[in-house]
C-alpha positions in Angstrom: 70.5 148.8 100.7 73.4 148.8 98.3 76.8 147.4 99.4 79.8 148.1 97.3 81.8 145.2 96.0 84.9 146.6 97.8 83.2 146.5 101.2 81.7 143.1 100.6 85.1 141.7 99.5 86.8 143.3 102.6 84.2 141.8 104.9 84.5 138.4 103.2 88.3 138.4 103.3 88.3 139.4 107.0 85.9 136.5 107.8 88.3 134.0 106.0 91.3 135.4 107.9 89.5 135.1 111.2 88.4 131.5 110.4 92.0 130.6 109.6 93.3 132.2 112.8 90.6 130.3 114.8 91.5 127.0 113.2 95.2 127.5 113.8 94.4 128.4 117.5 92.4 125.2 117.8 95.2 123.1 116.2 97.7 124.3 118.8 95.5 123.1 121.7 96.9 119.7 122.4 96.3 119.0 126.1 98.9 117.3 128.3 96.7 114.3 128.3 96.6 114.3 124.5 100.4 114.6 124.4 100.7 111.7 126.8 98.4 109.5 124.7 100.3 110.4 121.5 103.6 109.5 123.2 102.4 106.1 124.3 100.7 105.6 120.9 104.0 106.2 119.2 105.7 103.7 121.4 103.1 101.1 120.5 103.4 102.0 116.8 107.2 101.5 116.9 106.9 98.2 118.7 104.3 96.8 116.3 106.4 97.9 113.3 109.2 95.8 114.8 106.9 92.8 115.5 107.6 93.4 119.2 104.4 92.3 121.0 106.0 92.6 124.5 107.0 96.2 123.8 103.6 97.0 122.4 101.9 95.6 125.5 104.2 97.4 127.8 103.5 100.8 126.1 99.8 100.0 126.0 99.7 99.8 129.8 100.7 103.5 129.9 97.4 104.3 128.2 95.3 102.9 131.0 91.9 101.8 129.9 92.5 102.9 126.3 95.3 100.4 126.0 93.6 97.4 127.6 93.0 95.5 124.4 96.6 95.7 123.3 97.9 95.0 126.8 95.8 91.8 126.9 96.6 90.8 123.3 97.9 87.2 122.7 99.2 87.9 119.2 100.5 90.6 117.0 97.3 90.3 115.0 95.2 91.0 118.0 97.4 93.9 119.0 97.3 95.4 115.5 93.5 95.1 115.5 93.3 97.0 118.8 95.9 99.5 117.5 93.5 100.4 114.6 91.0 101.8 117.1 93.7 103.9 118.8 94.7 105.2 115.3 91.3 106.6 114.8 91.6 108.6 118.0 95.1 109.7 117.2 94.1 110.9 113.7 91.4 113.1 115.3 93.8 114.5 117.9 96.5 115.5 115.4 94.3 117.2 112.9 96.0 120.5 112.1 99.0 119.7 114.2 102.6 120.1 113.0 105.0 117.3 113.5 102.5 114.5 113.0 101.7 112.6 109.8 98.8 110.4 108.8 100.2 107.4 106.9 98.3 104.9 104.9 99.0 101.3 103.8 97.2 100.7 100.5 97.8 96.9 100.6 96.1 96.5 104.0 93.9 99.7 103.7 95.0 100.9 107.1 95.9 104.4 108.5 98.1 105.3 111.4 99.8 108.4 112.8 103.6 108.8 113.0 106.0 111.6 113.8 108.4 110.9 110.9 107.9 111.2 107.1 109.8 107.8 106.8 107.1 105.1 106.6 107.1 102.7 109.5 104.1 100.4 109.0 102.8 99.0 112.3 100.2 96.8 110.6 102.6 94.9 108.4 105.5 94.7 110.8 109.0 93.8 109.6 107.7 92.2 106.4 106.0 95.4 105.3 107.7 98.1 107.3 108.1 100.4 104.4 104.7 99.8 102.8 102.7 103.0 102.8 102.5 106.6 102.0 102.0 109.9 103.9 98.5 111.2 103.5 98.7 114.4 105.5 
């Protein structure tokens, strides 16, 4: 069976377009629970960037079981270590979403999610608040 190059190109192009449409559809599917997680995550991020352990702990309580390690942290170092686990979850959630950015601190080799393109490093706190770059 002989298939013309034109037909093959058309079918291939259509498959790519449908794949792109499907991935955009998936990206738009943040659940209300995901949005709530990301809102609390952003509050924790902001508090840690300001070296505010009390604020980070209060925001972590909003996450329920997911925020337990931060809520029980006795130091900023403990809270930041627990935040790293939440960052992995946040990065997965926001894949393909607009309005969210993955940032990276090369000095500490840590990633986090933020809603602004202005770096606000939660791992370095006030001393390193601007250390990092947007990855995605």
